[in-house]
C-alpha positions as YAML, in Angstrom:
chain: A
units: angstrom
residues:
- id: 1
  name: UNK
  ca: [19.58, -47.37, 73.76]
- id: 2
  name: UNK
  ca: [18.71, -45.91, 77.17]
- id: 3
  name: UNK
  ca: [15.69, -43.60, 77.07]
- id: 4
  name: UNK
  ca: [16.88, -40.44, 78.78]
- id: 5
  name: UNK
  ca: [14.81, -38.56, 81.33]
- id: 6
  name: UNK
  ca: [13.94, -35.04, 80.23]
- id: 7
  name: UNK
  ca: [16.28, -32.41, 81.64]
- id: 8
  name: UNK
  ca: [17.11, -28.74, 81.29]
- id: 9
  name: UNK
  ca: [20.07, -26.48, 80.69]
- id: 10
  name: UNK
  ca: [21.65, -26.81, 84.13]
- id: 11
  name: UNK
  ca: [21.54, -30.62, 84.06]
- id: 12
  name: UNK
  ca: [23.39, -30.60, 80.76]
- id: 13
  name: UNK
  ca: [25.80, -27.98, 82.11]
- id: 14
  name: UNK
  ca: [26.53, -30.27, 85.06]
- id: 15
  name: UNK
  ca: [27.00, -33.19, 82.68]
- id: 16
  name: UNK
  ca: [29.46, -31.14, 80.62]
- id: 17
  name: UNK
  ca: [31.47, -30.54, 83.80]
- id: 18
  name: UNK
  ca: [31.15, -33.94, 85.47]
- id: 19
  name: UNK
  ca: [31.75, -36.26, 82.51]
- id: 20
  name: UNK
  ca: [35.31, -34.98, 81.99]
- id: 21
  name: UNK
  ca: [35.89, -35.27, 85.74]
- id: 22
  name: UNK
  ca: [34.82, -38.91, 85.58]
- id: 23
  name: UNK
  ca: [37.64, -39.60, 83.11]
- id: 24
  name: UNK
  ca: [40.11, -39.05, 85.96]
- id: 25
  name: UNK
  ca: [39.40, -42.61, 87.09]
- id: 26
  name: UNK
  ca: [38.91, -45.93, 85.31]
- id: 27
  name: UNK
  ca: [35.16, -46.58, 85.75]
- id: 28
  name: UNK
  ca: [33.54, -49.94, 86.30]
- id: 29
  name: UNK
  ca: [29.79, -50.37, 86.89]
- id: 30
  name: UNK
  ca: [28.49, -53.63, 88.31]
- id: 31
  name: UNK
  ca: [24.81, -54.58, 87.90]
- id: 32
  name: UNK
  ca: [23.83, -51.02, 87.10]
- id: 33
  name: UNK
  ca: [20.79, -52.41, 85.24]
- id: 34
  name: UNK
  ca: [19.32, -52.96, 88.72]
- id: 35
  name: UNK
  ca: [18.85, -49.20, 88.86]
- id: 36
  name: UNK
  ca: [15.35, -48.60, 87.42]
- id: 37
  name: UNK
  ca: [15.46, -46.63, 84.19]
- id: 38
  name: UNK
  ca: [12.20, -44.87, 85.03]
- id: 39
  name: UNK
  ca: [9.84, -44.20, 87.92]
- id: 40
  name: UNK
  ca: [10.61, -43.20, 91.51]
- id: 41
  name: UNK
  ca: [13.79, -44.49, 93.13]
- id: 42
  name: UNK
  ca: [15.47, -43.84, 96.47]
- id: 43
  name: UNK
  ca: [19.15, -44.54, 95.80]
- id: 44
  name: UNK
  ca: [21.17, -45.11, 98.98]
- id: 45
  name: UNK
  ca: [24.97, -44.83, 98.80]
- id: 46
  name: UNK
  ca: [28.13, -44.63, 100.89]
- id: 47
  name: UNK
  ca: [30.29, -41.50, 100.98]
- id: 48
  name: UNK
  ca: [34.10, -41.58, 100.86]
- id: 49
  name: UNK
  ca: [35.21, -38.51, 98.87]
- id: 50
  name: UNK
  ca: [34.17, -35.06, 97.66]
- id: 51
  name: UNK
  ca: [34.35, -36.61, 94.18]
- id: 52
  name: UNK
  ca: [31.41, -38.90, 94.97]
- id: 53
  name: UNK
  ca: [28.63, -36.55, 93.73]
- id: 54
  name: UNK
  ca: [30.25, -36.00, 90.29]
- id: 55
  name: UNK
  ca: [31.06, -39.71, 90.02]
- id: 56
  name: UNK
  ca: [27.59, -40.83, 91.06]
- id: 57
  name: UNK
  ca: [25.94, -38.21, 88.86]
- id: 58
  name: UNK
  ca: [27.63, -39.63, 85.79]
- id: 59
  name: UNK
  ca: [26.63, -43.19, 86.71]
- id: 60
  name: UNK
  ca: [22.98, -42.19, 87.19]
- id: 61
  name: UNK
  ca: [22.96, -39.96, 84.08]
- id: 62
  name: UNK
  ca: [24.39, -42.74, 81.94]
- id: 63
  name: UNK
  ca: [21.45, -44.83, 83.10]
- id: 64
  name: UNK
  ca: [19.18, -42.16, 81.63]
- id: 65
  name: UNK
  ca: [18.18, -40.57, 84.93]
- id: 66
  name: UNK
  ca: [18.64, -37.18, 86.58]
- id: 67
  name: UNK
  ca: [19.85, -37.53, 90.19]
- id: 68
  name: UNK
  ca: [18.18, -35.32, 92.80]
- id: 69
  name: UNK
  ca: [20.80, -35.08, 95.52]
- id: 70
  name: UNK
  ca: [19.99, -34.59, 99.16]
- id: 71
  name: UNK
  ca: [23.01, -32.51, 100.11]
- id: 72
  name: UNK
  ca: [24.22, -30.23, 102.88]
- id: 73
  name: UNK
  ca: [22.78, -26.74, 102.53]
- id: 74
  name: UNK
  ca: [26.28, -25.22, 102.43]
- id: 75
  name: UNK
  ca: [26.96, -26.91, 99.08]
- id: 76
  name: UNK
  ca: [24.21, -24.83, 97.48]
- id: 77
  name: UNK
  ca: [26.18, -21.64, 98.22]
- id: 78
  name: UNK
  ca: [29.22, -22.69, 96.15]
- id: 79
  name: UNK
  ca: [29.44, -20.52, 93.00]
- id: 80
  name: UNK
  ca: [28.30, -22.29, 89.82]
- id: 81
  name: UNK
  ca: [28.24, -25.75, 91.43]
- id: 82
  name: UNK
  ca: [25.54, -24.67, 93.89]
- id: 83
  name: UNK
  ca: [23.49, -23.20, 91.03]
- id: 84
  name: UNK
  ca: [23.79, -26.46, 89.09]
- id: 85
  name: UNK
  ca: [22.81, -28.45, 92.16]
- id: 86
  name: UNK
  ca: [19.73, -26.36, 92.84]
- id: 87
  name: UNK
  ca: [18.59, -26.00, 89.24]
- id: 88
  name: UNK
  ca: [18.83, -29.73, 88.61]
- id: 89
  name: UNK
  ca: [16.47, -30.48, 91.49]
- id: 90
  name: UNK
  ca: [18.91, -30.84, 94.38]
- id: 91
  name: UNK
  ca: [17.40, -30.86, 97.86]
- id: 92
  name: UNK
  ca: [19.23, -28.82, 100.54]
- id: 93
  name: UNK
  ca: [19.41, -30.57, 103.90]
- id: 94
  name: UNK
  ca: [19.13, -28.18, 106.84]
- id: 95
  name: UNK
  ca: [20.25, -30.03, 109.95]
- id: 96
  name: UNK
  ca: [19.74, -29.01, 113.53]
- id: 97
  name: UNK
  ca: [16.80, -26.75, 112.77]
- id: 98
  name: UNK
  ca: [13.04, -26.80, 112.46]
- id: 99
  name: UNK
  ca: [13.55, -26.82, 108.69]
- id: 100
  name: UNK
  ca: [15.01, -30.33, 108.68]
- id: 101
  name: UNK
  ca: [11.60, -31.86, 108.04]
- id: 102
  name: UNK
  ca: [11.06, -29.56, 105.05]
- id: 103
  name: UNK
  ca: [14.08, -31.23, 103.42]
- id: 104
  name: UNK
  ca: [12.41, -34.61, 103.81]
- id: 105
  name: UNK
  ca: [9.16, -33.15, 102.52]
- id: 106
  name: UNK
  ca: [10.89, -31.97, 99.34]
- id: 107
  name: UNK
  ca: [12.40, -35.43, 98.88]
- id: 108
  name: UNK
  ca: [8.96, -37.02, 99.35]
- id: 109
  name: UNK
  ca: [7.55, -34.72, 96.67]
- id: 110
  name: UNK
  ca: [10.33, -35.62, 94.23]
- id: 111
  name: UNK
  ca: [9.79, -39.35, 94.77]
- id: 112
  name: UNK
  ca: [6.05, -39.07, 94.33]
- id: 113
  name: UNK
  ca: [6.65, -37.21, 91.07]
- id: 114
  name: UNK
  ca: [8.58, -40.24, 89.81]
- id: 115
  name: UNK
  ca: [12.09, -38.81, 90.32]
- id: 116
  name: UNK
  ca: [15.30, -40.46, 91.47]
- id: 117
  name: UNK
  ca: [16.51, -39.16, 94.84]
- id: 118
  name: UNK
  ca: [20.10, -39.95, 95.81]
- id: 119
  name: UNK
  ca: [21.01, -39.83, 99.49]
- id: 120
  name: UNK
  ca: [24.21, -40.32, 101.47]
- id: 121
  name: UNK
  ca: [22.75, -41.33, 104.85]
- id: 122
  name: UNK
  ca: [26.06, -40.82, 106.67]
- id: 123
  name: UNK
  ca: [25.60, -37.08, 106.06]
- id: 124
  name: UNK
  ca: [29.28, -36.50, 105.33]
- id: 125
  name: UNK
  ca: [32.40, -38.36, 104.22]
- id: 126
  name: UNK
  ca: [32.88, -41.38, 106.43]
- id: 127
  name: UNK
  ca: [35.19, -40.91, 109.38]
- id: 128
  name: UNK
  ca: [35.88, -44.62, 109.63]
- id: 129
  name: UNK
  ca: [39.70, -44.85, 109.35]
- id: 130
  name: UNK
  ca: [39.43, -47.76, 106.91]
- id: 131
  name: UNK
  ca: [36.69, -46.24, 104.75]
- id: 132
  name: UNK
  ca: [33.73, -48.41, 105.70]
- id: 133
  name: UNK
  ca: [30.31, -46.75, 106.17]
- id: 134
  name: UNK
  ca: [29.85, -45.18, 109.58]
- id: 135
  name: UNK
  ca: [26.67, -45.00, 111.62]
- id: 136
  name: UNK
  ca: [24.10, -43.22, 109.48]
- id: 137
  name: UNK
  ca: [21.33, -40.73, 110.17]
- id: 138
  name: UNK
  ca: [17.78, -42.08, 110.19]
- id: 139
  name: UNK
  ca: [16.22, -39.72, 107.64]
- id: 140
  name: UNK
  ca: [16.77, -42.35, 104.94]
- id: 141
  name: UNK
  ca: [14.59, -44.81, 106.87]
- id: 142
  name: UNK
  ca: [11.79, -42.30, 107.23]
- id: 143
  name: UNK
  ca: [11.87, -41.59, 103.50]
- id: 144
  name: UNK
  ca: [11.80, -45.31, 102.72]
- id: 145
  name: UNK
  ca: [9.04, -46.22, 105.17]
- id: 146
  name: UNK
  ca: [6.75, -43.29, 104.41]
- id: 147
  name: UNK
  ca: [6.89, -44.20, 100.72]
- id: 148
  name: UNK
  ca: [6.26, -47.92, 101.11]
- id: 149
  name: UNK
  ca: [2.65, -47.60, 99.99]
- id: 150
  name: UNK
  ca: [3.70, -45.44, 97.02]
- id: 151
  name: UNK
  ca: [5.73, -48.21, 95.44]
- id: 152
  name: UNK
  ca: [9.09, -46.47, 95.73]
- id: 153
  name: UNK
  ca: [11.97, -48.97, 95.43]
- id: 154
  name: UNK
  ca: [14.89, -48.44, 97.79]
- id: 155
  name: UNK
  ca: [18.07, -49.37, 95.91]
- id: 156
  name: UNK
  ca: [21.44, -49.70, 97.68]
- id: 157
  name: UNK
  ca: [24.70, -48.98, 95.87]
- id: 158
  name: UNK
  ca: [28.35, -48.66, 96.86]
- id: 159
  name: UNK
  ca: [31.28, -46.95, 95.23]
- id: 160
  name: UNK
  ca: [34.97, -47.29, 95.95]
- id: 161
  name: UNK
  ca: [38.08, -45.64, 94.54]
- id: 162
  name: UNK
  ca: [37.19, -41.95, 94.52]
- id: 163
  name: UNK
  ca: [38.98, -41.55, 97.87]
- id: 164
  name: UNK
  ca: [42.23, -42.57, 96.16]
- id: 165
  name: UNK
  ca: [41.83, -39.65, 93.74]
- id: 166
  name: UNK
  ca: [40.70, -36.99, 96.18]
- id: 167
  name: UNK
  ca: [41.02, -37.59, 99.89]
- id: 168
  name: UNK
  ca: [38.77, -35.14, 101.67]
- id: 169
  name: UNK
  ca: [40.68, -35.27, 104.95]
- id: 170
  name: UNK
  ca: [44.27, -34.78, 103.83]
- id: 171
  name: UNK
  ca: [43.10, -32.50, 100.97]
- id: 172
  name: UNK
  ca: [45.32, -34.31, 98.48]
- id: 173
  name: UNK
  ca: [44.33, -34.67, 94.83]
- id: 174
  name: UNK
  ca: [46.03, -37.61, 93.09]
- id: 175
  name: UNK
  ca: [44.65, -37.96, 89.55]
- id: 176
  name: UNK
  ca: [47.64, -39.91, 88.23]
- id: 177
  name: UNK
  ca: [48.19, -42.68, 87.66]
- id: 178
  name: UNK
  ca: [44.49, -43.20, 86.92]
- id: 179
  name: UNK
  ca: [42.73, -45.01, 89.74]
- id: 180
  name: UNK
  ca: [40.05, -47.69, 89.45]
- id: 181
  name: UNK
  ca: [36.60, -46.50, 90.59]
- id: 182
  name: UNK
  ca: [33.99, -49.23, 90.95]
- id: 183
  name: UNK
  ca: [30.27, -48.76, 91.58]
- id: 184
  name: UNK
  ca: [28.04, -51.73, 92.41]
- id: 185
  name: UNK
  ca: [24.23, -51.56, 92.46]
- id: 186
  name: UNK
  ca: [22.18, -53.99, 94.53]
- id: 187
  name: UNK
  ca: [18.65, -55.35, 94.47]
- id: 188
  name: UNK
  ca: [15.86, -53.22, 95.91]
- id: 189
  name: UNK
  ca: [15.53, -53.81, 99.66]
- id: 190
  name: UNK
  ca: [12.34, -55.59, 100.72]
- id: 191
  name: UNK
  ca: [10.81, -53.53, 103.53]
- id: 192
  name: UNK
  ca: [7.33, -55.09, 103.37]
- id: 193
  name: UNK
  ca: [7.71, -56.48, 106.90]
- id: 194
  name: UNK
  ca: [7.50, -52.89, 108.18]
- id: 195
  name: UNK
  ca: [4.29, -52.02, 106.35]
- id: 196
  name: UNK
  ca: [1.66, -50.82, 108.84]
- id: 197
  name: UNK
  ca: [4.11, -50.61, 111.76]
- id: 198
  name: UNK
  ca: [4.35, -47.38, 113.76]
- id: 199
  name: UNK
  ca: [7.45, -45.44, 112.73]
- id: 200
  name: UNK
  ca: [9.22, -45.29, 116.06]
- id: 201
  name: UNK
  ca: [12.82, -44.27, 116.74]
- id: 202
  name: UNK
  ca: [13.69, -47.93, 117.19]
- id: 203
  name: UNK
  ca: [12.20, -48.85, 113.82]
- id: 204
  name: UNK
  ca: [13.98, -45.93, 112.15]
- id: 205
  name: UNK
  ca: [17.32, -47.06, 113.54]
- id: 206
  name: UNK
  ca: [16.67, -50.68, 112.58]
- id: 207
  name: UNK
  ca: [15.75, -49.82, 108.99]
- id: 208
  name: UNK
  ca: [18.64, -47.38, 108.63]
- id: 209
  name: UNK
  ca: [21.09, -50.06, 109.74]
- id: 210
  name: UNK
  ca: [19.44, -52.58, 107.41]
- id: 211
  name: UNK
  ca: [19.83, -50.29, 104.40]
- id: 212
  name: UNK
  ca: [23.40, -49.32, 105.22]
- id: 213
  name: UNK
  ca: [24.17, -52.97, 105.87]
- id: 214
  name: UNK
  ca: [23.23, -53.71, 102.26]
- id: 215
  name: UNK
  ca: [25.47, -50.85, 101.11]
- id: 216
  name: UNK
  ca: [28.28, -52.21, 103.28]
- id: 217
  name: UNK
  ca: [27.86, -55.70, 101.78]
- id: 218
  name: UNK
  ca: [28.15, -54.30, 98.27]
- id: 219
  name: UNK
  ca: [31.27, -52.41, 99.31]
- id: 220
  name: UNK
  ca: [32.75, -55.62, 100.74]
- id: 221
  name: UNK
  ca: [32.23, -57.24, 97.34]
- id: 222
  name: UNK
  ca: [34.04, -54.41, 95.59]
- id: 223
  name: UNK
  ca: [36.90, -54.41, 98.08]
- id: 224
  name: UNK
  ca: [36.98, -58.23, 98.15]
- id: 225
  name: UNK
  ca: [37.40, -58.28, 101.90]
- id: 226
  name: UNK
  ca: [35.12, -58.88, 104.88]
- id: 227
  name: UNK
  ca: [33.24, -55.88, 106.22]
- id: 228
  name: UNK
  ca: [33.22, -55.01, 109.93]
- id: 229
  name: UNK
  ca: [30.23, -56.43, 111.78]
- id: 230
  name: UNK
  ca: [29.24, -53.03, 113.21]
- id: 231
  name: UNK
  ca: [29.26, -49.40, 112.13]
- id: 232
  name: UNK
  ca: [31.93, -46.96, 113.23]
- id: 233
  name: UNK
  ca: [30.66, -44.24, 115.59]
- id: 234
  name: UNK
  ca: [32.60, -40.96, 115.44]
- id: 235
  name: UNK
  ca: [33.35, -39.50, 118.86]
- id: 236
  name: UNK
  ca: [33.11, -42.84, 120.64]
- id: 237
  name: UNK
  ca: [36.80, -43.45, 120.95]
- id: 238
  name: UNK
  ca: [36.93, -45.24, 117.61]
- id: 239
  name: UNK
  ca: [34.38, -47.81, 118.66]
- id: 240
  name: UNK
  ca: [31.75, -49.25, 116.33]
- id: 241
  name: UNK
  ca: [28.04, -49.54, 116.98]
...
């Protein structure tokens, strides 16, 4: 039996809401035992639908953990859901302001307290027309590198199928017939080669692409098709980078 991390009222309230939502799809978890059942974890995932947070919450909760989401600040203003997100340890991400670093600071604190922090490095639902991960923001690399000496494993995971239930761009909800939703968890990424290196913009970009490359590889395994060699860049005429 999985030993469950201690949680409070709002975590259980979220579970009561999200578990029924997860029944909308047929769930399959691959190698989820690679997700540590205790201790700090930085969980790095792709983002294809507004249903991803409920879906990923259930996966993490079934593993006995409480996910601390790094999410857009606007999500914390949604009635009830925002309260659940905040009360369960969610971390609001304030972009384009001097408060952006405080979001990373809160994530650092959670990791060093032995929590699981879940991040979608793309920052929003992918704009890649075929659903592959797009070019991600580098905050994930900073979190990973600045916690190297604290023994925080960086675990990649990919999920596919939620976009067939709720497509965030055409706003269509298609619960029936029930769709297959698959989540695959990978091995922790070895970043020891970067230990002691200055954290430059070039290193941040390199590590971000490395981490998202692992996520992309897991997604290719789920989709059973080759992944594009490069990441889609929104606003570049559809080009990848």
